[in-house]
C-alpha positions as CSV (number, residue, x, y, z in Angstrom):
1,M,183.3,25.4,88.8
2,K,182.9,25.1,85.1
3,R,179.9,22.8,85.6
4,L,178.3,25.2,88.2
5,S,178.8,28.1,85.7
6,L,177.0,26.2,83.1
7,V,174.1,25.3,85.3
8,T,173.9,29.0,86.4
9,M,173.8,30.0,82.7
10,V,171.0,27.6,82.0
11,V,169.0,28.8,84.9
12,A,169.4,32.4,83.9
13,V,168.3,31.7,80.3
14,C,165.3,29.8,81.5
15,L,164.3,32.7,83.8
16,L,164.8,35.2,81.1
17,F,162.5,33.4,78.8
18,A,160.0,32.1,81.3
19,P,156.4,33.0,80.4
20,W,155.9,35.0,83.6
21,A,159.1,36.8,83.1
22,M,158.0,37.9,79.6
23,A,154.7,39.1,81.1
24,A,156.5,41.6,83.1
25,E,157.1,43.4,79.9
26,T,153.4,44.0,79.3
27,I,150.6,45.4,81.5
28,P,147.8,42.9,81.7
29,V,144.1,44.1,81.4
30,G,141.4,41.9,82.5
31,V,138.3,41.6,80.1
32,P,135.4,39.4,81.7
33,I,133.0,39.5,78.8
34,P,130.3,36.9,77.8
35,Q,131.5,34.8,74.9
36,T,128.8,32.2,75.2
37,G,125.3,32.2,76.3
38,A,122.4,34.7,76.0
39,Y,124.7,37.8,76.2
40,A,127.4,36.7,73.8
41,G,126.3,39.1,71.1
42,S,126.4,42.1,73.5
43,G,129.7,40.9,75.0
44,E,131.2,41.0,71.4
45,D,129.9,44.6,71.0
46,Y,131.6,45.7,74.3
47,F,134.9,43.9,73.3
48,K,135.1,45.8,70.1
49,G,135.3,49.0,71.9
50,I,137.8,47.7,74.4
51,K,140.0,46.1,71.8
52,M,139.9,49.3,69.7
53,A,141.1,51.4,72.6
54,I,143.8,48.9,73.6
55,D,145.1,48.6,70.0
56,E,145.3,52.4,69.7
57,I,147.3,52.7,73.0
58,N,149.7,50.0,71.9
59,A,150.1,51.4,68.4
60,S,151.1,54.7,70.0
61,G,153.9,53.1,72.0
62,G,152.0,51.5,74.8
63,L,151.2,52.7,78.4
64,L,154.3,54.0,80.3
65,G,156.3,52.3,77.5
66,K,154.7,49.0,77.9
67,Q,152.2,47.1,75.7
68,L,148.8,46.3,77.0
69,E,147.9,42.7,77.1
70,I,144.2,41.6,77.0
71,L,143.3,38.6,79.2
72,R,139.7,37.5,78.5
73,F,137.4,35.4,80.7
74,D,134.1,34.1,79.6
75,S,131.6,35.5,82.1
76,K,128.7,33.6,80.4
77,E,125.5,34.6,82.0
78,F,126.9,36.1,85.2
79,A,126.2,33.2,87.6
80,P,127.6,34.5,91.0
81,E,130.2,31.7,91.1
82,V,131.4,32.4,87.6
83,V,131.7,36.2,88.4
84,M,133.7,35.3,91.4
85,Q,136.0,32.9,89.5
86,A,136.6,35.7,86.9
87,A,137.6,38.1,89.6
88,D,139.9,35.7,91.4
89,Y,141.5,34.6,88.2
90,L,142.1,38.1,86.7
91,C,142.9,40.0,89.8
92,G,144.1,37.2,92.2
93,Q,146.1,35.1,89.9
94,K,146.9,37.3,86.8
95,N,147.4,40.5,88.8
96,V,145.8,42.6,86.1
97,A,146.1,46.4,86.3
98,A,142.5,47.0,85.5
99,V,139.2,45.2,84.5
100,H,137.0,46.3,81.7
101,A,133.6,44.7,81.2
102,G,130.3,45.3,79.7
103,W,127.5,43.9,81.8
104,A,129.1,42.0,84.7
105,G,126.6,40.8,87.2
106,W,124.2,43.4,88.6
107,G,125.7,43.4,92.1
108,Q,127.7,40.2,92.5
109,D,130.4,41.8,90.4
110,V,130.7,44.6,92.7
111,R,131.3,42.2,95.6
112,A,133.7,40.1,93.6
113,Y,136.0,42.9,92.2
114,G,135.7,44.9,95.4
115,K,137.9,42.4,97.0
116,Y,140.7,43.8,94.9
117,D,141.9,47.4,94.3
118,A,142.3,47.3,90.4
119,P,139.9,49.8,88.7
120,F,136.9,47.8,87.6
121,F,134.5,49.3,84.9
122,A,131.1,47.8,84.4
123,D,128.0,48.6,82.4
124,D,125.5,47.1,84.8
125,G,123.0,49.9,84.7
126,S,121.4,48.4,87.7
127,Q,120.4,50.0,91.1
128,A,121.2,46.7,92.6
129,A,124.8,47.1,91.7
130,V,124.9,50.6,93.2
131,D,123.2,49.4,96.4
132,V,126.1,47.1,96.9
133,F,128.6,49.8,96.4
134,N,126.7,51.9,99.0
135,E,127.0,49.2,101.6
136,D,130.7,50.2,101.8
137,P,131.9,52.9,99.5
138,K,135.5,52.8,101.0
139,K,135.7,49.0,100.2
140,Y,134.1,49.4,96.7
141,Y,136.1,52.6,95.8
142,N,137.5,50.9,92.7
143,I,134.1,50.1,91.1
144,Y,132.8,52.3,88.3
145,Q,129.6,52.1,86.5
146,T,129.7,53.4,83.0
147,T,126.1,53.8,82.6
148,D,123.2,55.3,84.6
149,V,120.8,53.0,86.5
150,G,117.8,51.4,84.9
151,V,115.4,53.7,86.8
152,E,116.9,56.8,85.2
153,Q,117.2,55.3,81.9
154,A,113.5,54.2,82.0
155,K,112.5,57.8,82.9
156,S,114.4,58.9,79.7
157,M,112.7,56.4,77.7
158,F,109.3,57.6,78.9
159,R,110.2,61.2,78.2
160,A,111.2,60.2,74.6
161,L,108.0,58.1,74.1
162,M,105.8,61.1,75.2
163,A,107.8,63.5,73.0
164,L,107.4,61.6,69.8
165,P,105.7,63.8,67.2
166,Y,102.8,61.4,66.9
167,E,99.3,61.4,68.1
168,Y,98.5,58.2,69.9
169,P,95.1,56.8,69.2
170,N,94.5,56.0,72.9
171,K,96.3,56.0,76.3
172,T,96.9,52.3,76.7
173,A,100.3,50.6,76.9
174,M,101.6,47.1,77.3
175,I,105.0,46.3,78.9
176,I,107.0,43.2,78.5
177,N,110.2,42.9,80.5
178,S,112.8,40.3,81.5
179,D,112.8,38.6,84.8
180,D,116.0,40.1,86.1
181,S,117.0,43.2,88.0
182,W,117.3,45.3,84.9
183,G,114.1,44.4,83.3
184,V,112.1,44.7,86.5
185,E,113.6,48.0,87.3
186,V,112.7,49.4,83.9
187,G,109.3,47.9,83.8
188,D,108.3,49.2,87.2
189,T,109.6,52.7,86.4
190,L,107.7,52.8,83.2
191,S,104.5,51.5,84.8
192,E,104.6,54.3,87.4
193,N,105.2,57.0,84.8
194,F,102.4,55.9,82.6
195,A,100.1,56.0,85.6
196,K,101.2,59.5,86.4
197,K,100.5,60.6,82.9
198,G,97.0,59.2,82.9
199,W,97.8,56.2,80.8
200,K,96.7,52.6,81.5
201,V,99.1,49.7,81.4
202,A,96.6,47.2,80.3
203,K,99.0,44.3,80.6
204,R,102.4,43.7,82.1
205,E,104.3,40.5,81.2
206,T,107.6,39.4,82.9
207,V,109.2,36.7,80.9
208,P,112.4,34.5,81.3
209,Y,115.3,34.7,79.0
210,G,114.9,32.2,76.2
211,T,111.3,33.1,75.5
212,N,111.0,33.0,71.7
213,E,107.5,31.9,71.2
214,W,105.3,35.0,71.4
215,G,101.9,33.6,70.1
216,T,100.0,34.1,73.4
217,I,101.3,37.5,74.2
218,L,100.7,38.7,70.6
219,T,97.1,37.4,70.9
220,R,96.7,39.6,73.9
221,I,98.3,42.7,72.2
222,R,95.8,42.2,69.2
223,R,92.8,41.9,71.7
224,I,93.9,44.9,73.9
225,K,95.0,47.1,71.0
226,P,97.4,49.2,73.0
227,A,98.8,52.4,71.4
228,L,102.2,51.5,72.6
229,V,104.1,48.3,73.2
230,H,107.4,48.5,75.1
231,I,109.7,45.4,75.4
232,E,112.8,45.6,77.8
233,I,114.9,42.4,77.4
234,P,118.5,42.9,77.3
235,S,119.3,40.0,74.9
236,G,119.2,39.8,71.2
237,Q,117.3,36.7,70.2
238,E,114.1,37.3,72.2
239,N,113.8,40.8,70.5
240,I,114.4,39.3,67.1
241,T,111.8,36.7,67.4
242,F,109.3,39.0,68.9
243,V,109.5,41.5,66.0
244,Q,109.4,38.7,63.4
245,Q,106.3,37.3,64.9
246,F,104.7,40.7,65.5
247,L,105.2,41.7,61.9
248,K,103.2,38.7,60.6
249,K,100.1,40.4,61.7
250,P,101.1,43.8,63.3
251,S,98.8,45.8,65.6
252,N,98.3,49.6,65.4
253,A,101.0,50.3,68.1
254,I,104.3,52.1,68.4
255,L,106.9,49.3,69.1
256,S,109.6,50.3,71.5
257,L,112.4,47.8,72.4
258,G,114.2,50.0,74.9
259,W,117.9,48.9,75.2
260,G,117.1,45.8,73.2
261,I,117.3,47.6,69.8
262,T,120.9,48.5,70.2
263,P,122.9,45.1,70.2
264,R,124.3,44.7,66.7
265,E,122.9,41.3,66.4
266,V,119.3,42.6,66.5
267,V,119.8,45.1,63.5
268,D,121.9,42.6,61.6
269,A,119.2,40.0,61.8
270,L,116.2,42.2,61.1
271,G,117.5,44.8,58.7
272,S,114.9,47.0,57.1
273,Q,112.1,44.7,58.8
274,A,112.8,46.7,61.9
275,D,112.3,50.1,60.2
276,G,110.0,52.1,62.5
277,I,110.9,50.4,65.8
278,I,112.4,52.8,68.5
279,G,114.8,52.1,71.4
280,E,117.7,53.7,73.3
281,M,121.3,53.4,74.1
282,P,122.7,54.8,77.4
283,S,126.1,56.5,77.4
284,G,126.0,56.6,73.6
285,L,127.8,58.4,70.9
286,P,125.1,59.4,68.2
287,A,125.9,57.9,64.8
288,P,126.2,57.9,61.9
289,K,126.5,61.7,62.0
290,A,128.1,63.2,65.0
291,T,127.9,66.7,66.5
292,N,131.6,67.5,66.3
293,A,134.7,66.5,64.3
294,R,136.4,64.4,67.0
295,A,133.3,62.3,67.5
296,Q,132.8,61.9,63.7
297,A,136.5,60.8,63.3
298,W,135.9,58.1,66.0
299,I,132.7,56.9,64.3
300,D,134.4,56.8,61.0
301,K,137.3,54.8,62.3
302,F,134.9,52.3,64.1
303,V,133.0,51.8,60.8
304,R,136.2,51.1,58.8
305,L,137.4,48.6,61.4
306,Y,134.1,46.7,61.9
307,K,132.1,47.4,58.9
308,H,128.9,48.6,60.7
309,Q,127.6,51.4,62.9
310,I,128.2,51.6,66.6
311,P,126.3,49.0,68.6
312,A,125.5,49.1,72.3
313,G,128.4,49.5,74.6
314,S,131.2,49.8,72.2
315,W,132.0,53.5,72.6
316,I,131.6,53.7,76.4
317,A,133.7,50.6,76.9
318,Y,136.4,52.3,74.7
319,T,136.0,55.5,76.7
320,A,136.4,53.6,80.0
321,V,139.8,52.1,78.8
322,K,141.0,55.6,77.7
323,A,139.9,57.1,81.0
324,W,141.8,54.5,83.0
325,A,144.9,54.8,80.7
326,N,144.9,58.6,81.0
327,A,144.8,58.2,84.8
328,V,147.8,55.8,84.7
329,E,149.8,58.2,82.5
330,N,149.2,61.1,84.9
331,V,150.0,58.9,88.1
332,G,153.0,57.2,86.5
333,D,152.3,53.7,87.8
334,A,149.6,51.3,86.7
335,Y,149.8,49.5,90.0
336,N,149.4,52.4,92.3
337,F,145.7,51.6,92.5
338,K,144.9,54.1,95.1
339,A,146.4,57.0,93.1
340,V,144.9,55.8,89.9
341,N,141.3,55.5,91.4
342,K,141.7,58.9,93.0
343,Y,142.7,60.5,89.7
344,I,139.6,59.0,87.9
345,Q,137.2,60.0,90.6
346,Q,138.6,63.7,90.8
347,N,139.3,64.3,87.1
348,G,137.1,62.2,85.0
349,Y,138.1,62.2,81.2
350,E,137.8,64.3,78.2
351,G,136.0,62.1,75.8
352,E,134.8,62.6,72.1
353,L,131.7,64.6,73.4
354,G,133.4,66.4,76.2
355,L,134.3,66.0,79.9
356,I,132.8,62.9,81.5
357,K,132.7,62.5,85.4
358,W,131.5,59.8,87.7
359,D,129.4,60.9,90.7
360,K,130.0,60.1,94.4
361,E,128.6,56.7,93.9
362,N,131.1,56.1,90.9
363,V,128.2,56.1,88.5
364,L,128.5,57.7,85.2
365,R,125.0,59.5,85.3
366,A,123.6,60.5,82.0
367,Q,125.2,63.8,81.0
368,S,125.9,65.9,77.9
369,A,129.3,64.1,77.2
370,A,127.7,60.7,77.7
371,P,124.0,61.1,76.8
372,V,121.2,58.6,76.5
373,V,120.5,58.4,72.8
374,H,117.1,57.5,71.5
375,Y,116.9,55.9,68.1
376,Q,114.5,54.7,65.4
377,V,115.5,52.1,62.9
378,Q,115.5,53.6,59.5
379,G,116.8,52.0,56.4
380,G,118.0,49.0,58.5
381,E,120.2,51.2,60.6
382,L,119.9,53.1,64.0
383,Q,119.0,56.8,63.4
384,P,119.2,59.0,66.4
385,I,116.0,61.0,67.1
386,F,116.6,62.4,70.6
387,T,119.5,62.9,73.0
388,D,119.1,63.3,76.7
389,P,119.8,65.3,79.0
390,P,118.0,67.5,78.3
391,L,115.7,65.6,76.0
392,T,116.4,67.3,72.6
393,P,115.6,66.3,69.0
394,Y,118.7,65.2,67.2
395,P,119.8,67.6,64.5
396,G,118.9,66.5,61.0
397,S,116.8,63.6,62.0
398,T,113.0,63.0,61.8
399,F,110.7,60.4,63.5
400,K,108.8,58.4,60.9
401,V,105.5,56.8,61.7
402,P,105.9,53.0,61.3
403,R,104.6,51.5,58.1
404,W,102.5,49.0,59.9
405,I,100.4,51.8,61.6
406,K,97.2,52.4,59.7
407,K,95.5,55.7,60.1
């Protein structure tokens, strides 16, 4: 009997301190974010927002009395098999209570995480992802897009380009976009809107990721002499190399990088070289000066933590974590997925700029509490010049004609 009791005690101690037993004292949160490859810089931007939110929740006592535990997965460049592996690992094996990602796959992520019920927040910005959702909204009810689709963002870009306090010398544009769903959606939409406005898109270039030698395209720009060049490549290095090579012999054109100006790596690499370039951030929090005290406090805290201004995705990734945690607090159970999802869909979340709400397709459309923010680089930092909707000049800011444009 004594021997049996000793064995029983050893087993009990092992069970008590087993890793999976300890994990029961935390609530795991999946974070499939690119850590390597072309999107690693943007992945780090998203992660900063996610970690900031989770650290705040843990510091305030946790969620339902438990600490949140981050489980990362390198989603690399979103190959369908990698996206599926991430979903099966995080949701199937690790039983996470929620998944928070930045970009996640432009549609294959919806299929992968739609097999499970844990709330999944992505920043795809792609109609392709929404189309998958609409194949079976009941199946994919747990999928949330934290930004509007590329078509709507491109329309906002066009409105901002046309609203610049600048007289274009001609009505000729050139568009360069990446060869993925996002780049093609934006390029197509801009082309259509230029045509409706009476502009001519003299050249449209669709390029693969990894394009870093721009000599041929720059020669065409100098020959065509467009009044506006728009580039839509959601990766840092391509934008950096284009600007560096463009500025060696610049043409008389407004240079717009669209979303590509907002990853932190771009501004860090170019600094004041980028002064004059414009671009946009969907679901953005305008900085460095906000429109209310709560938003300003958030900006100030982010800058203290990371020593730079808000890059693409950080604020909305933070907000998604807080929206999920708020729903869990109100439901009282992180694993009552149906109730948590229902709460998010019905109530949204009161963020720094006001109440945000997802629509019937679980898309966070551009709205006053999560606007598209249009920037110009000034002094080596992003300065908001418009917010949308509605398209409005940002208080206290002024568009400046780029130094390379000769009148």
